[in-house]
C-alpha positions in Angstrom: 104.6 161.2 78.1 107.0 161.7 81.1 107.7 158.1 81.8 108.8 157.1 78.2 111.6 159.8 78.7 113.0 157.9 81.8 116.3 156.0 81.3 115.6 151.9 81.6 118.0 149.8 83.0 119.9 146.8 81.6 117.8 143.6 81.0 119.2 140.4 80.0 117.8 139.0 76.4 117.1 135.5 76.0 116.9 133.5 73.4 113.0 133.6 73.6 111.6 136.8 74.5 108.2 136.0 76.2 105.5 138.6 76.2 104.6 139.7 80.0 100.9 138.4 80.5 98.4 140.9 81.7 98.7 141.8 85.4 95.3 143.0 86.5 95.1 146.0 88.5 95.0 145.2 92.5 91.2 146.2 93.0 90.3 144.1 90.1 92.3 140.9 91.0 90.8 141.5 95.2 87.5 141.6 93.5 88.0 138.1 91.4 90.1 136.4 93.6 87.4 133.5 94.3 86.3 133.0 91.2 90.5 132.5 90.0 90.2 129.0 88.0 92.6 130.3 85.6 94.8 128.9 83.2 97.1 128.1 85.9 94.9 126.2 88.0 93.3 124.1 85.3 97.1 122.9 84.5 97.7 121.4 87.8 95.8 119.1 90.4 96.2 118.7 93.9 98.3 116.3 94.9 99.4 116.3 98.6 98.9 118.0 101.7 101.4 117.5 104.2 100.7 119.3 107.8 104.1 119.7 109.5 104.2 118.2 113.0 103.8 120.4 116.3 105.5 119.9 119.4 107.0 122.0 122.1 110.3 120.9 120.3 109.1 121.3 116.9 108.0 124.8 116.5 108.4 127.1 113.1 108.7 130.5 112.6 107.0 132.4 109.4 110.6 132.6 107.5 111.1 129.4 105.7 114.7 130.1 103.8 114.7 126.7 101.6 112.5 123.4 101.0 114.4 120.5 99.7 112.1 117.7 98.3 114.2 114.0 98.2 112.2 111.2 97.9 109.9 110.7 100.9 111.8 113.2 102.9 111.6 117.3 103.2 114.4 119.3 104.7 113.3 122.8 105.8 115.3 125.4 106.8 113.3 127.9 109.3 115.4 131.1 109.6 113.5 132.4 112.4 114.3 129.4 114.5 117.4 128.8 113.0 116.7 125.3 112.7 116.7 122.4 109.9 113.5 119.9 110.0 113.8 116.6 108.7 110.2 115.6 107.8 108.3 112.7 106.3 107.1 114.6 102.8 103.9 112.7 103.2 102.8 112.3 107.1 104.7 115.5 108.1 106.2 113.7 110.9 109.6 115.2 112.1 111.9 113.1 112.3 114.9 114.6 113.4 116.1 118.6 113.6 119.4 120.4 113.6 119.9 123.4 115.8 123.2 123.1 117.4 124.2 126.6 118.4 127.6 128.0 119.5 131.1 128.0 118.1 132.3 124.3 118.2 132.5 121.5 115.7 129.0 121.2 114.0 127.8 124.4 115.7 126.7 127.9 114.2 125.3 131.3 115.3 123.1 131.5 112.2 122.5 129.2 109.7 123.0 130.8 106.2 121.4 128.1 103.8 121.6 124.5 103.3 121.9 122.1 100.4 121.6 118.5 99.9 124.1 115.8 98.5 122.0 113.0 96.8 124.3 110.5 96.4 125.5 110.8 100.1 122.3 111.6 101.2 124.0 114.2 103.0 123.0 117.9 104.6 125.5 120.3 103.9 125.4 123.5 106.2 126.8 127.0 105.2 127.0 129.0 108.3 128.1 132.5 109.6 131.2 131.2 110.0 131.9 130.3 106.3 131.8 126.4 107.3 130.6 124.1 105.6 129.2 121.6 108.0 127.9 118.0 107.2 124.9 116.1 108.8 123.3 113.0 107.8 119.4 112.4 107.2 119.3 111.0 110.4 120.4 114.4 112.0 123.8 113.3 113.1 126.9 115.6 112.5 129.8 114.1 110.4 132.2 116.7 109.8 133.1 120.4 109.0 135.3 122.4 107.0 136.3 126.0 106.1 135.2 127.3 103.0 136.5 130.8 102.6 136.9 134.0 104.0 133.7 135.3 101.6 130.5 135.4 103.2 127.7 134.4 100.8 124.1 134.2 101.1 122.8 131.0 99.6 124.6 128.0 98.3 123.7 124.6 96.1 125.2 121.1 95.3 125.1 119.7 91.8 127.4 117.0 91.0 130.1 117.6 93.2 130.2 121.3 93.0 128.9 123.6 95.6 127.6 126.6 93.6 127.6 129.6 96.1 126.3 133.2 95.4 125.6 136.6 97.0 122.3 138.1 97.4 123.6 140.8 99.1 122.7 143.1 102.0 121.2 146.4 100.0 124.1 145.7 97.2 123.0 143.1 94.6 125.4 141.7 91.8 124.1 142.7 88.6 124.5 140.0 87.2 125.2 137.8 90.1 128.8 136.8 90.4 128.6 132.8 91.2 131.8 131.2 92.9 131.7 127.5 92.0 133.9 124.8 94.5 134.7 121.2 93.1 134.7 119.4 96.4 137.1 116.5 94.8 139.7 118.8 93.1 139.4 121.6 95.7 139.3 124.3 93.2 137.0 127.5 92.7 135.5 128.9 89.4 133.8 132.2 88.9 131.1 132.8 86.5 129.1 136.1 86.0 130.2 139.7 86.6 129.7 141.7 89.7 128.8 144.9 89.0 126.7 146.5 92.0 123.5 148.4 92.1 121.9 149.7 95.2 118.5 147.6 96.1 118.1 146.6 99.5 114.0 145.3 98.7 114.3 141.3 99.4 111.7 138.7 98.9 111.2 135.5 100.9 111.7 133.3 98.3 115.0 131.6 97.4 116.7 133.1 94.0 118.5 130.3 93.0 116.3 126.7 92.9 117.4 123.3 91.7 114.7 121.4 90.0 115.3 119.8 86.4 117.9 122.6 86.0 119.6 125.3 88.0 117.7 128.6 87.3 118.0 132.0 89.0 117.2 135.9 88.0 119.5 138.7 89.0 117.2 141.0 91.1 116.1 143.9 88.5 116.5 141.9 85.7 114.1 139.9 83.4 116.1 137.0 82.0 115.6 133.5 83.4 119.4 132.5 84.2 120.1 128.6 83.9 123.3 127.5 85.0 124.5 124.5 82.8 128.1 123.4 83.6 130.7 126.3 83.0 128.3 128.5 81.3 125.4 131.1 82.5 122.5 130.8 79.9 119.2 132.7 79.2 117.0 130.4 77.2 114.2 132.8 78.6 113.4 136.5 79.1 110.2 138.2 79.9 109.7 141.5 77.7 107.9 143.5 80.4 105.4 146.0 79.4 106.5 148.4 82.5 110.0 147.7 83.7 111.6 149.6 86.7 114.1 152.8 85.5 117.1 154.4 86.3 115.2 157.3 87.4 112.8 155.5 89.7 115.6 153.7 91.4 117.8 156.7 92.1 114.6 158.5 93.7 114.1 155.6 95.9 117.9 155.2 96.4 118.0 159.0 98.0 115.0 158.9 99.7 114.5 155.2 101.0 110.9 155.9 101.1 109.3 152.6 100.6 106.2 153.6 100.7 106.6 156.1 97.6 108.1 153.4 95.8 105.5 151.0 96.2 102.9 153.6 95.2 104.5 154.2 92.1 104.9 150.6 91.2 101.3 149.7 91.7 100.1 153.1 90.1 102.1 152.1 86.7 102.0 148.3 87.0 105.8 148.0 87.5 107.4 144.8 87.5 111.0 144.4 88.9 111.6 141.3 90.3 111.3 137.8 89.4 112.4 134.9 91.8 111.7 131.4 92.5 112.0 129.8 89.2 110.7 126.2 89.4 110.8 123.8 86.3 108.9 120.8 85.6 108.2 118.5 82.8 106.2 120.9 81.1 106.2 124.5 82.7 108.3 127.1 83.7 107.1 129.0 87.2 108.6 131.9 88.8 106.8 134.4 91.3 107.3 138.4 90.6 106.5 141.2 92.6 103.3 141.6 90.6 102.2 137.7 91.1 103.3 134.2 90.2 103.8 133.3 86.4 103.4 129.7 84.6 104.8 129.1 81.3 104.1 126.7 79.0 107.7 125.1 77.5 106.3 124.2 74.4 104.1 126.9 73.5 105.5 129.4 75.5 101.8 130.4 76.4 102.0 132.1 79.6 99.9 133.3 82.1 99.7 135.3 85.7 98.1 135.4 88.8 97.6 137.0 92.1 96.0 134.7 93.4 94.9 131.0 92.9 91.4 129.7 94.3 91.4 125.6 94.9 87.9 124.7 95.5 88.7 121.3 96.7 91.0 122.5 99.8 88.9 126.2 99.7 92.4 128.0 100.1 93.2 131.2 98.2 96.8 131.0 97.7 98.4 134.1 97.2 101.6 134.9 95.3 103.4 135.2 98.5 102.5 131.5 99.3 104.1 130.2 96.4 107.6 128.8 97.7 109.8 127.0 95.3 111.3 123.9 96.4 114.6 122.2 95.4 113.8 118.7 93.7 113.0 117.5 90.2 109.6 116.3 90.9 107.4 117.9 88.7 105.6 119.6 91.5 104.7 123.1 92.8 104.3 123.8 96.7 102.4 126.7 98.6 102.7 127.4 102.0 99.4 127.7 103.9 99.4 129.3 107.1 96.7 128.0 110.3 95.0 130.8 109.9 94.5 130.7 106.4 93.7 127.0 106.6 91.2 127.5 109.5 89.4 130.2 107.6 89.0 128.0 104.3 85.7 127.6 102.2 85.5 124.6 100.0 83.2 124.6 97.3 83.8 121.2 95.7 83.4 117.8 97.0 83.8 115.2 93.9 87.8 114.8 95.3 89.5 111.6 95.6 89.5 109.5 98.9 93.0 110.1 99.8 93.1 113.4 99.1 89.9 113.9 101.2 91.4 111.8 103.9 94.7 114.1 104.0 92.5 117.2 104.2 90.0 115.6 106.8 93.4 114.5 108.9 94.4 118.3 109.4 93.6 119.5 112.8 95.3 122.6 114.2 95.4 125.7 115.8 96.9 129.5 115.2 100.0 128.2 116.9 100.7 125.1 114.7 103.1 124.7 112.2 102.3 125.5 108.7 100.8 123.4 105.9 102.7 122.7 102.7 100.4 122.2 99.8 101.6 120.4 97.0 100.0 120.4 93.2 101.7 118.4 90.2 101.3 119.3 86.4 98.5 117.7 84.6 
């Protein structure tokens, strides 16, 4: 009764409102994690295991900011090392890497985000100088140009437009204000509004992802936003059973006590964040602070899981391993650490020859780069 009196935040209403799937309490989910061949697992199948090559020059950290899949190539931005890796999407061999530190042409102190122009096959780097730096797929510097004086946190390329938005430093736009720069006519356009809400909890997943469409969800919102031309549309929203309230948000902001906030979220099964929206031919997949979810676009059937056990690789993928990569490829991806791979326990052997060969070919130690495991819709 006390909680029912709390003031709710504004949430964007989608054309279709989807009831939030049941979220198991943490202890129950832990107990069932190895028996989690759920609806999600039954509607996707193992497609590819990519062990990223590890050498003295090619060492990744633990914070991958963006992964772009283009034909047979993976373009990976590793924020820990401030490096872009250009990788074979099947063998994991690193073709080239970009890490030019400094203030000169083609150089950056920090790479904020990357985008990719499929027609020209050019990598676009947005850096902390507000510069846009162009590189070829071979890692060759091409040119650079100043964007403007604003500092954004993300960039996506789409049909000669650069889409900039700011995920904020403790201040999130609600909903996001999106700036679009047309590379041909050099004009700017702004969509959305920029009401600021203080909230400094972040998730490692990209907030805006380009798959079949460009999707994003404003922080603390539950509407799945789609950017289509000059319009922001909300085809779906999640009807959350226990949303975050203004009162809880204010208590957290006054105290900055994350442990208190985390206890409240866990005890009351509060869902306050949707991120990493990926669209395939049949499904919408996204992550939340309460696990990742997958929705059938035709029937609107939706399911949630904190873990997904793959009986063939023996990996228990948790929701933090799911990573929404850019690419219209009908796949979803999980990042697997060397420790996870070394501890894996496969339970099924009836696997195709080419997948078994990929699994058997993985050789690593705890210092190796991560493994990318791709699944495709059935």
